C-alpha positions as CSV (number, residue, x, y, z in Angstrom):
1,M,0.0,0.0,0.0
2,V,2.9,2.3,0.8
3,R,4.5,1.5,-2.6
4,S,1.2,2.2,-4.3
5,A,0.9,5.6,-2.6
6,I,4.4,6.6,-3.5
7,L,3.8,5.6,-7.2
8,T,0.6,7.6,-7.2
9,L,2.3,10.6,-5.7
10,G,5.1,10.3,-8.3
11,V,2.6,10.2,-11.2
12,A,0.7,13.2,-9.8
13,L,3.9,15.2,-9.4
14,T,4.9,14.3,-13.0
15,I,1.5,15.3,-14.4
16,G,1.6,18.5,-12.4
17,G,5.0,19.4,-13.8
18,V,4.0,18.7,-17.4
19,S,0.7,20.4,-17.1
20,A,2.5,23.6,-16.2
21,V,4.4,23.6,-19.5
22,Q,3.2,26.1,-22.1
23,A,3.1,25.0,-25.7
24,D,5.3,27.8,-26.7
25,D,8.1,26.7,-24.4
26,L,8.2,23.1,-25.5
27,I,10.3,22.1,-22.6
28,L,11.5,18.6,-21.7
29,P,10.0,16.9,-18.6
30,D,10.3,19.3,-15.7
31,V,13.2,17.9,-13.7
32,T,12.7,20.4,-10.9
33,S,9.2,19.2,-10.3
34,L,10.3,15.6,-10.2
35,T,13.2,16.2,-7.8
36,A,11.5,18.6,-5.4
37,W,10.3,15.8,-3.2
38,A,13.9,14.3,-3.1
39,P,16.2,17.1,-2.3
40,S,19.0,14.7,-1.3
41,F,19.5,13.8,-5.0
42,Y,18.9,17.2,-6.5
43,G,22.2,18.8,-7.5
44,V,24.2,15.6,-7.5
45,F,23.8,15.1,-11.2
46,S,24.0,17.8,-14.0
47,S,20.6,19.3,-14.6
48,F,18.8,18.6,-18.0
49,P,18.1,21.5,-20.4
50,E,14.6,22.7,-19.9
51,N,14.1,24.1,-23.3
52,W,14.7,22.7,-26.8
53,S,16.8,25.7,-27.6
54,D,19.2,24.9,-24.7
55,L,20.2,21.5,-26.1
56,P,23.8,21.3,-27.3
57,F,22.6,20.0,-30.8
58,Q,19.6,21.2,-32.6
59,L,17.8,19.4,-35.5
60,K,15.5,20.7,-38.2
61,V,13.6,18.5,-40.7
62,S,11.6,19.5,-43.8
63,E,9.7,17.2,-46.2
64,S,8.1,18.5,-49.3
65,A,6.1,17.2,-52.3
66,A,5.8,19.2,-55.4
67,Y,5.0,19.3,-59.1
68,N,7.5,21.0,-61.4
69,S,6.4,21.7,-65.0
70,N,9.9,22.3,-66.4
71,I,12.6,20.6,-64.4
72,L,15.3,21.1,-67.1
73,N,14.7,24.7,-68.0
74,T,13.6,23.8,-71.5
75,P,12.6,26.7,-73.9
76,V,9.1,26.6,-75.3
77,S,9.4,29.2,-78.1
78,S,7.6,28.6,-81.3
79,G,9.7,26.2,-83.4
80,A,12.4,25.8,-80.7
81,T,10.7,23.2,-78.6
82,S,10.4,20.3,-81.1
83,F,13.4,20.9,-83.3
84,L,16.2,22.2,-81.0
85,F,15.5,21.5,-77.4
86,G,12.7,18.9,-77.2
87,R,9.6,19.3,-75.0
88,P,9.6,20.4,-71.4
89,I,9.7,17.6,-68.9
90,G,7.2,17.9,-65.9
91,A,7.4,15.6,-63.0
92,F,6.3,15.2,-59.4
93,E,9.2,15.6,-57.0
94,S,10.0,15.0,-53.3
95,I,12.4,17.3,-51.5
96,S,13.9,16.2,-48.2
97,S,16.1,18.4,-46.0
98,Y,17.8,17.5,-42.7
99,A,19.8,20.1,-40.8
100,A,21.8,20.2,-37.5
101,S,23.5,23.0,-35.6
102,T,25.5,23.4,-32.5
103,K,27.1,26.2,-30.5
104,A,29.4,26.5,-27.5
105,Y,30.9,29.3,-25.4
106,W,34.5,29.6,-24.4
107,G,36.1,32.7,-22.8
108,G,33.2,34.9,-23.9
109,Q,33.5,33.8,-27.5
110,Q,30.6,31.9,-29.3
111,F,31.7,29.0,-31.5
112,F,29.2,27.5,-33.9
113,A,28.7,24.9,-36.6
114,D,25.9,24.1,-38.9
115,G,25.3,21.4,-41.5
116,S,22.5,20.2,-43.8
117,F,21.9,17.5,-46.3
118,G,19.0,17.0,-48.6
119,T,17.8,15.2,-51.8
120,T,15.5,16.1,-54.6
121,R,13.9,13.1,-56.3
122,Y,11.8,13.1,-59.4
123,L,9.0,10.5,-60.0
124,G,9.7,8.6,-63.2
125,N,12.9,10.6,-63.9
126,D,15.5,9.1,-61.5
127,N,18.4,10.2,-63.7
128,F,17.7,13.8,-62.7
129,N,17.8,13.3,-59.0
130,F,20.4,15.3,-57.1
131,A,21.6,16.0,-53.6
132,Q,22.2,19.4,-51.9
133,N,24.3,20.0,-48.8
134,S,25.9,22.8,-46.8
135,V,28.3,23.1,-43.9
136,D,29.8,26.0,-42.0
137,A,31.7,26.6,-38.8
138,G,33.1,29.7,-37.2
139,V,33.1,32.0,-34.2
140,N,31.2,35.1,-33.2
141,W,34.0,37.0,-31.3
142,T,34.3,39.9,-29.1
143,Y,37.4,41.9,-28.1
144,G,37.1,44.1,-25.1
145,A,34.0,46.3,-24.9
146,K,34.3,47.9,-28.3
147,C,35.0,45.3,-31.0
148,T,32.8,42.4,-32.3
149,G,32.9,40.3,-35.4
150,K,32.5,37.0,-37.1
151,L,34.9,34.5,-38.6
152,I,33.3,31.8,-40.8
153,G,34.1,29.2,-43.3
154,A,31.3,27.6,-45.4
155,E,30.7,25.3,-48.3
156,A,27.4,24.6,-50.1
157,T,26.0,22.8,-53.1
158,S,22.6,23.5,-54.4
159,Q,20.5,23.9,-57.6
160,S,20.5,27.2,-59.4
161,L,17.5,29.3,-58.5
162,P,14.9,30.2,-61.3
163,G,16.4,32.9,-63.5
164,Q,19.9,32.3,-62.2
165,Q,21.4,30.0,-64.9
166,V,22.3,30.2,-68.5
167,G,22.1,26.6,-69.7
168,F,19.0,25.0,-71.2
169,N,17.8,21.4,-70.9
170,V,20.0,20.9,-67.8
171,I,19.9,21.1,-64.0
172,N,22.7,23.3,-63.0
173,S,24.2,22.8,-59.5
174,V,26.4,25.5,-57.9
175,T,29.1,24.7,-55.4
176,T,30.4,27.6,-53.4
177,T,33.2,27.8,-50.9
178,E,33.8,30.8,-48.7
179,F,36.0,32.0,-45.9
180,N,35.0,35.5,-44.6
181,E,35.6,37.7,-41.6
182,N,33.9,40.9,-40.5
183,A,34.8,43.2,-37.7
184,T,33.1,46.3,-36.2
185,C,34.7,48.5,-33.6
186,I,33.1,51.5,-31.7
187,V,35.1,54.6,-32.5
188,T,33.0,57.0,-30.4
189,G,29.4,57.3,-29.5
190,E,27.2,56.1,-32.3
191,Y,30.2,55.8,-34.8
192,K,31.7,52.5,-35.7
193,A,34.6,51.4,-38.0
194,I,34.0,48.4,-40.3
195,F,36.7,46.0,-41.6
196,N,35.7,43.0,-43.8
197,S,37.6,40.6,-46.0
198,G,37.2,37.1,-47.5
199,V,37.8,34.6,-50.3
200,S,35.3,32.6,-52.3
201,T,35.0,30.2,-55.2
202,S,32.0,29.2,-57.3
203,T,31.7,26.2,-59.6
204,N,28.8,25.4,-62.0
205,S,28.0,21.9,-63.2
206,A,26.4,22.9,-66.6
207,A,28.9,23.3,-69.4
208,V,27.8,26.8,-70.6
209,D,27.4,28.1,-67.0
210,S,31.0,27.0,-66.2
211,F,32.3,30.1,-68.1
212,N,31.1,32.0,-65.0
213,N,33.1,29.8,-62.5
214,F,35.3,32.1,-60.4
215,Q,37.7,32.6,-57.6
216,S,37.4,35.9,-55.7
217,V,39.0,37.8,-52.9
218,F,37.9,41.1,-51.4
219,V,38.7,43.6,-48.7
220,A,36.4,46.3,-47.4
221,A,36.5,49.2,-44.9
222,G,34.1,51.9,-43.9
223,M,32.2,53.7,-41.2
224,S,28.7,53.5,-39.8
225,Y,26.5,55.8,-37.7
226,S,23.4,54.5,-36.0
227,V,20.8,55.5,-33.5
228,P,19.0,52.5,-32.1
229,D,15.5,52.0,-33.4
230,T,15.7,55.2,-35.4
231,N,18.1,55.3,-38.3
232,S,21.5,54.2,-39.5
233,L,24.0,55.4,-42.1
234,Q,26.9,53.3,-43.5
235,L,29.6,54.1,-46.0
236,L,31.6,51.1,-47.3
237,A,34.4,50.8,-49.8
238,T,35.2,47.4,-51.2
239,I,37.9,46.1,-53.6
240,T,37.3,42.7,-55.1
241,G,39.6,40.7,-57.4
242,T,38.0,37.9,-59.5
243,D,39.6,35.3,-61.7
244,Y,37.2,33.4,-64.0
245,T,38.8,29.9,-63.8
246,N,37.2,28.4,-66.9
247,R,37.7,31.1,-69.6
248,P,40.4,30.4,-72.1
249,L,42.4,33.4,-73.4
250,T,40.7,33.2,-76.8
251,M,37.5,34.4,-75.1
252,T,39.0,37.8,-74.9
253,N,38.2,38.1,-78.6
254,F,34.5,38.1,-77.5
255,G,35.1,40.8,-74.8
256,L,35.2,38.3,-71.9
257,S,38.2,38.9,-69.6
258,P,39.6,36.1,-67.4
259,N,40.4,38.6,-64.7
260,I,38.7,41.7,-63.3
261,T,39.0,43.9,-60.3
262,T,36.1,46.0,-59.1
263,D,36.1,49.0,-56.8
264,Q,32.7,49.8,-55.1
265,V,31.8,52.7,-52.9
266,I,28.2,52.5,-51.5
267,L,26.2,54.6,-49.0
268,T,23.4,52.8,-47.2
269,Y,20.7,54.5,-45.2
270,T,18.1,52.8,-43.0
271,K,15.2,54.8,-41.4
272,N,12.2,54.0,-39.4
273,L,9.9,56.8,-40.5
274,S,7.2,55.7,-38.1
275,P,6.4,52.5,-36.0
276,N,4.6,51.2,-39.2
277,L,6.9,52.5,-42.0
278,A,10.5,51.5,-42.6
279,L,12.8,52.7,-45.4
280,N,16.1,51.2,-46.7
281,A,18.1,52.9,-49.4
282,S,21.5,52.7,-50.9
283,I,23.4,54.5,-53.7
284,G,26.9,53.9,-55.0
285,V,29.2,53.4,-57.9
286,L,31.3,50.5,-59.1
287,G,34.4,50.7,-61.3
288,V,36.2,48.0,-63.2
289,R,39.7,47.2,-64.5
290,Y,40.7,44.1,-66.4
291,T,43.4,42.6,-64.2
292,S,43.7,40.4,-61.1
293,F,43.5,42.1,-57.7
294,S,45.2,45.5,-58.0
295,L,45.0,49.1,-56.9
296,D,45.0,50.7,-60.3
297,L,42.4,53.2,-61.3
298,P,39.2,51.8,-62.9
299,S,38.6,52.0,-66.7
300,G,34.8,52.2,-66.4
301,Y,32.1,53.0,-64.0
302,E,28.4,51.9,-63.4
303,P,25.9,53.2,-60.8
304,D,24.5,50.9,-58.2
305,Y,21.4,51.7,-56.1
306,S,18.4,50.2,-54.3
307,L,15.3,51.4,-52.5
308,S,12.8,49.3,-50.4
309,V,9.9,50.3,-48.3
310,T,7.9,48.2,-45.8
311,W,4.5,49.4,-44.5
312,T,2.5,47.7,-41.8
313,A,-0.9,48.9,-42.9
314,T,-2.7,47.1,-40.1
315,P,-1.6,44.7,-37.4
316,K,-2.4,41.9,-39.8
317,L,-1.3,43.4,-43.2
318,D,2.2,44.1,-44.4
319,L,3.1,45.6,-47.8
320,S,6.6,46.0,-49.2
321,A,8.0,47.3,-52.5
322,S,11.5,47.6,-53.9
323,I,13.5,48.7,-56.9
324,S,17.2,48.2,-57.5
325,R,20.0,48.4,-60.0
326,T,22.9,46.1,-59.1
327,V,26.3,45.3,-60.6
328,A,27.5,41.8,-59.6
329,L,29.3,38.7,-60.8
330,P,27.2,37.0,-63.6
331,T,24.8,34.2,-63.0
332,S,22.1,34.4,-65.7
333,V,24.3,35.9,-68.5
334,I,27.8,35.2,-69.7
335,A,29.7,38.5,-69.2
336,N,32.4,40.2,-67.2
337,L,29.7,41.5,-64.8
338,Q,26.0,41.3,-64.7
339,I,23.9,44.5,-64.5
340,T,20.4,43.8,-63.2
341,E,17.5,46.2,-62.9
342,A,14.7,44.8,-60.7
343,G,11.4,45.6,-59.1
344,S,9.2,43.7,-56.7
345,L,5.9,44.0,-54.7
346,D,4.9,41.7,-51.8
347,V,2.0,41.5,-49.5
348,T,1.6,39.4,-46.3
349,Y,-1.7,38.9,-44.4
350,R,-1.8,37.2,-41.0
351,A,-5.4,35.9,-41.0
352,T,-5.1,34.3,-37.6
353,P,-2.2,33.6,-35.2
354,K,-1.7,30.3,-37.1
355,V,-2.6,31.2,-40.7
356,T,-0.5,33.5,-42.9
357,L,-1.1,34.4,-46.5
358,A,1.5,35.9,-48.8
359,A,1.9,36.8,-52.4
360,G,4.2,38.8,-54.6
361,V,5.5,39.6,-58.1
362,R,9.0,40.4,-59.4
363,A,10.5,41.5,-62.7
364,E,14.2,41.7,-63.6
365,Y,16.2,42.8,-66.6
366,S,19.8,41.5,-66.8
367,T,22.5,42.3,-69.3
368,G,26.2,41.8,-69.6
369,G,28.3,44.7,-68.4
370,F,31.8,45.9,-69.2
371,I,32.0,44.0,-72.5
372,E,35.0,45.2,-74.4
373,L,35.8,43.6,-77.8
374,T,39.6,43.7,-78.4
375,S,39.4,42.3,-82.0
376,P,36.7,41.5,-84.6
377,A,34.6,38.5,-83.6
378,V,31.8,36.4,-85.1
379,S,28.4,37.9,-84.7
380,A,27.0,34.9,-82.9
381,A,29.9,35.0,-80.4
382,N,29.2,38.7,-79.7
383,Q,25.6,37.8,-79.0
384,I,26.8,35.3,-76.4
385,A,29.1,37.8,-74.8
386,T,26.5,40.5,-74.5
387,Q,23.5,38.2,-73.9
388,S,20.6,39.7,-72.0
389,A,17.7,38.1,-70.1
390,D,14.3,39.1,-68.7
391,F,12.9,37.3,-65.7
392,Y,9.3,37.4,-64.4
393,G,8.2,35.8,-61.2
394,L,5.0,35.3,-59.3
395,H,4.4,33.5,-56.0
396,A,1.6,32.9,-53.5
397,S,1.6,30.8,-50.3
398,L,-0.5,29.7,-47.4
399,A,1.3,28.8,-44.2
400,Y,-0.3,27.1,-41.2
401,A,1.4,26.7,-37.8
402,I,0.1,23.3,-36.7
403,T,2.0,23.6,-33.4
404,P,4.8,25.9,-32.2
405,F,7.3,23.5,-33.8
406,L,5.4,22.0,-36.7
407,A,4.3,24.0,-39.7
408,A,2.8,23.3,-43.1
409,N,3.1,25.4,-46.2
410,L,1.3,25.3,-49.6
411,S,2.8,27.5,-52.3
412,Y,2.7,28.2,-56.0
413,Q,5.4,29.8,-58.1
414,Y,5.5,30.8,-61.7
415,N,8.8,31.9,-63.3
416,K,9.6,32.9,-66.8
417,S,13.0,33.6,-68.3
418,V,13.3,35.2,-71.7
419,Y,16.5,35.1,-73.8
420,T,16.1,36.9,-77.1
421,N,13.7,34.5,-78.8
422,L,13.9,31.7,-76.2
423,V,11.3,31.6,-73.4
424,T,11.5,29.1,-70.5
425,P,8.4,29.1,-68.2
426,T,8.3,27.0,-65.0
427,S,5.4,26.4,-62.6
428,V,5.9,24.8,-59.3
429,V,3.2,23.7,-56.8
430,L,4.7,22.7,-53.5
431,L,3.4,21.3,-50.2
432,S,5.9,21.2,-47.3
433,L,6.0,20.1,-43.7
434,N,8.6,21.6,-41.5
435,F,9.7,20.5,-38.1
436,N,11.6,23.2,-36.2
437,P,11.5,23.0,-32.4
438,Y,13.6,26.1,-31.9
């Protein structure tokens, strides 16, 4: 009878401890409640983490099912489909993603590591299946009371995003490797000094996209001024040297240089105009010279700017709009640099605390920049060197928070890339289930 009473008391205490747990906390069994009646043992062993986020290792899982109408980026222009490229291949696909992360503190420094692995499998088209992965490790460091920064190394392999590849009838995967550092030190009051540097490489699997493979190194320095929750101003100067690793010297006849160095000076301004209206703007200029990393004067210049506005119209409705003109390394054209003019409009509506609706549209125009022909070339080759592309995208989604750590998402995406007379439309309907207990 005594044993029965003790067991009954233990169950009651356990239920009492668990019933006090809020769904948002998602804690493990309340060790304190279980040990309160046995103080002689409490403190002898290490206490268990009470929250998922306190665990030394964290896991995230995502499973998705989708239908992709054009998995190989096949053109559908009149006459091109049947004679040159074949017909687009549509297929059901399953996307799995598994991620883990960890962090630890030592001497006031935070060390971290993250990794993920996933697969995309196509029903009835197994030869197109591919794997994606990523890994990074580094430290968020502090030095005294004035300097903070991050040192990180990362590697990732993933499929090109819609509108971010040149090749047709192929799945292009991109492998990037990076090693970067950034540091910020308080100079006085709201003024801070910025020092950044890094190296990176990028490799494409598609043959035509491989002309954009590169190795790059950069250094940056600048100043920032910020008033918390009000506005901030940053001036940053960056020198970047890039070597295109898969461009033979003969491509210089088409205006494609194997080496370039860019100098960019950009001023960024962030302002909260009101509790419901935020503004982010930047303006700058980028210059180029056709050598490896050097400090010579640029031989040409291009403007670079962006403007985005976010408006919380009601507690449930957010609207955002942006326009930009960017000069960057090429992804959707073959060129020394890619100049992209873009505009977007997005709306988010939180119907209930668990249901969120979102939709948006985007349009881009990309062209090759800084093309300089050093000798006469074939017309077709010139067209490749100065190739331009238009991209149009539309998306809509419905997200439902099943529990604080389990969410479902139903989305639709329509993308269309236009290269001169070639058009590649893609529609994707996707249903995903995400487990994220943190």
